[in-house]
C-alpha positions in Angstrom: 3.1 41.7 -16.8 1.0 41.4 -19.9 -1.9 39.1 -20.0 -2.2 36.8 -23.0 -5.4 35.2 -24.0 -5.5 31.5 -23.6 -7.5 30.7 -26.7 -6.0 32.2 -29.8 -8.3 31.9 -32.8 -6.6 31.4 -36.2 -8.1 33.7 -38.8 -8.4 32.8 -42.5 -5.5 35.2 -43.3 -3.2 33.3 -41.0 -4.0 29.9 -42.6 -1.2 28.2 -44.6 -1.7 28.1 -48.4 -2.1 24.6 -49.8 1.1 22.7 -50.4 1.6 22.0 -54.1 3.7 18.9 -53.3 0.8 17.3 -51.5 -1.6 18.3 -54.3 0.6 16.5 -56.8 0.7 13.2 -55.0 -2.6 12.2 -56.6 -1.1 12.2 -60.2 2.5 11.4 -59.6 4.2 9.2 -60.9 3.2 10.1 -64.5 3.8 6.6 -65.9 4.2 3.0 -64.8 7.7 1.8 -64.1 7.4 -0.7 -67.0 7.3 2.4 -69.4 10.6 3.8 -68.2 13.2 4.3 -70.8 15.5 1.3 -71.2 18.7 3.4 -71.2 17.8 4.9 -67.8 17.1 1.5 -66.3 20.4 0.1 -67.8 22.3 3.2 -66.4 21.0 2.6 -62.9 21.8 -1.2 -63.0 25.3 -0.4 -64.3 26.0 1.9 -61.4 24.5 -0.5 -58.9 26.7 -3.3 -60.4 29.8 -1.1 -60.2 29.1 -0.1 -56.6 28.6 -3.8 -55.6 31.8 -4.8 -57.4 33.9 -2.1 -55.8 32.5 -2.8 -52.4 33.3 -6.5 -52.7 36.8 -5.6 -54.0 37.5 -3.4 -51.0 36.2 -6.0 -48.6 38.4 -8.6 -50.4 41.5 -6.4 -50.1 40.8 -5.8 -46.4 40.5 -9.5 -45.7 43.6 -10.3 -47.7 45.5 -7.5 -45.9 44.6 -9.0 -42.6 45.5 -12.5 -43.8 48.9 -11.7 -45.2 49.9 -9.0 -42.7 
């Protein structure tokens, strides 16, 4: 049986390098949300509106299918 030391010291060479994602959290986001391009905001709201409309349409069809079945 091999004996292993109970206290393993971590040397500087074993230390993890700093994470660039955590370093970038101080300066991200680059601008306020009020400065976002209008076309991007309109695109997101269009897709959200379409998703809600389609979800309500599917629910309506399911309810009507149960009602008239």
